[in-house]
KOLKE-422009 format. One record per residue (C-alpha): residue number from 1; residue in three letters; z, x, y. Coordinates in steps of 0.001 Angstrom, whole numbers. Each point is the difference from the previous one (the first is absolute). Example, Ala and Ser with C-alpha at 12.3 -4.5 7.8 and 13.67 -1.06 7.14 Angstrom:
BEGIN
[1,"ALA",[7800,12300,-4500]]
[2,"SER",[-660,1370,3440]]
***
This chain:
BEGIN
[1,"MET",[8346,-20051,6338]]
[2,"GLY",[-1419,-2547,2399]]
[3,"ARG",[-3457,-1384,253]]
[4,"VAL",[-2685,1178,2429]]
[5,"LYS",[-3109,-1679,1313]]
[6,"VAL",[-3341,1589,-824]]
[7,"ASN",[-3577,-1042,594]]
[8,"LEU",[-2342,-509,-2933]]
[9,"THR",[-3652,-863,37]]
[10,"LEU",[-1110,-2334,-2771]]
[11,"ASP",[-3254,-1606,-951]]
[12,"ALA",[-76,-3413,1699]]
[13,"ASP",[-698,-1846,-3256]]
[14,"VAL",[2888,1740,-1734]]
[15,"ALA",[2399,-905,2803]]
[16,"GLN",[-1207,-3614,99]]
[17,"THR",[352,-372,-3763]]
[18,"ALA",[3528,1428,93]]
[19,"ARG",[981,-2343,2822]]
[20,"SER",[-1492,-3036,-1734]]
[21,"LEU",[1974,836,-3138]]
[22,"GLY",[3221,495,1950]]
[23,"LEU",[285,3636,-1035]]
[24,"ASN",[2279,2335,1931]]
[25,"MET",[-2461,2740,934]]
[26,"SER",[2723,2296,1327]]
[27,"ARG",[1906,-53,-3286]]
[28,"LEU",[-3176,354,-2034]]
[29,"ALA",[-1145,2956,2097]]
[30,"GLU",[3442,1576,-269]]
[31,"ALA",[25,-341,-3785]]
[32,"ALA",[-3497,1478,-255]]
[33,"ILE",[953,2939,2231]]
[34,"VAL",[3173,640,-2018]]
[35,"GLU",[-2062,81,-3200]]
[36,"ALA",[-2695,2227,1544]]
[37,"ALA",[2674,2424,1258]]
[38,"LYS",[1575,147,-3468]]
[39,"VAL",[-3352,740,-1612]]
[40,"GLU",[-790,2690,2573]]
[41,"ARG",[3455,1654,-338]]
[42,"ASN",[-479,110,-3778]]
[43,"ARG",[-3492,1460,382]]
[44,"LEU",[1270,2690,2379]]
[45,"TRP",[2915,831,-2314]]
[46,"ARG",[-2359,391,-2967]]
[47,"THR",[-2312,2207,2068]]
[48,"GLU",[2867,2192,1226]]
[49,"ASN",[1504,310,-3475]]
[50,"GLN",[-3193,218,-2072]]
[51,"ALA",[620,3632,-995]]
[52,"ALA",[3439,-838,-1409]]
[53,"ILE",[-1332,-3111,-1733]]
[54,"ASN",[-2772,2029,-1636]]
[55,"ALA",[2410,2766,-1014]]
[56,"TYR",[2327,-2528,-1641]]
[57,"ALA",[-2912,-1692,-1782]]
[58,"ASP",[-1163,3395,-1308]]
[59,"GLU",[3526,796,-1202]]
[60,"ILE",[232,-3310,-1846]]
[61,"ALA",[-3439,517,-1534]]
[62,"LYS",[987,3470,-1263]]
[63,"GLU",[3630,-571,-984]]
[64,"GLY",[274,-3758,-519]]
[65,"LEU",[2554,-2339,1482]]
[66,"PRO",[3491,1335,624]]
[67,"LEU",[2502,-1454,-2486]]
[68,"ALA",[-2847,-1472,-2068]]
[69,"ARG",[1808,1002,-3175]]
[70,"PHE",[2746,-2510,836]]
[71,"ARG",[-2355,-2980,241]]
[72,"SER",[577,-2644,-2641]]
[73,"PHE",[-3322,-1801,415]]
***
């Protein structure tokens, strides 16, 4: 996929510091957005699947781990 131009508004001091350090603000912003999107997707998945997660945790609490008898440690 190609790259697109977007407009961002940054604190002037933050932008000046980044420029003075030779940082690539576009790449830094992209990496931060990728990470934020990953975190948000995971949060949404957990929210959508919370009932199944709780049901599985209850099953494990009541019956123990599947195949636990085969563990050698």
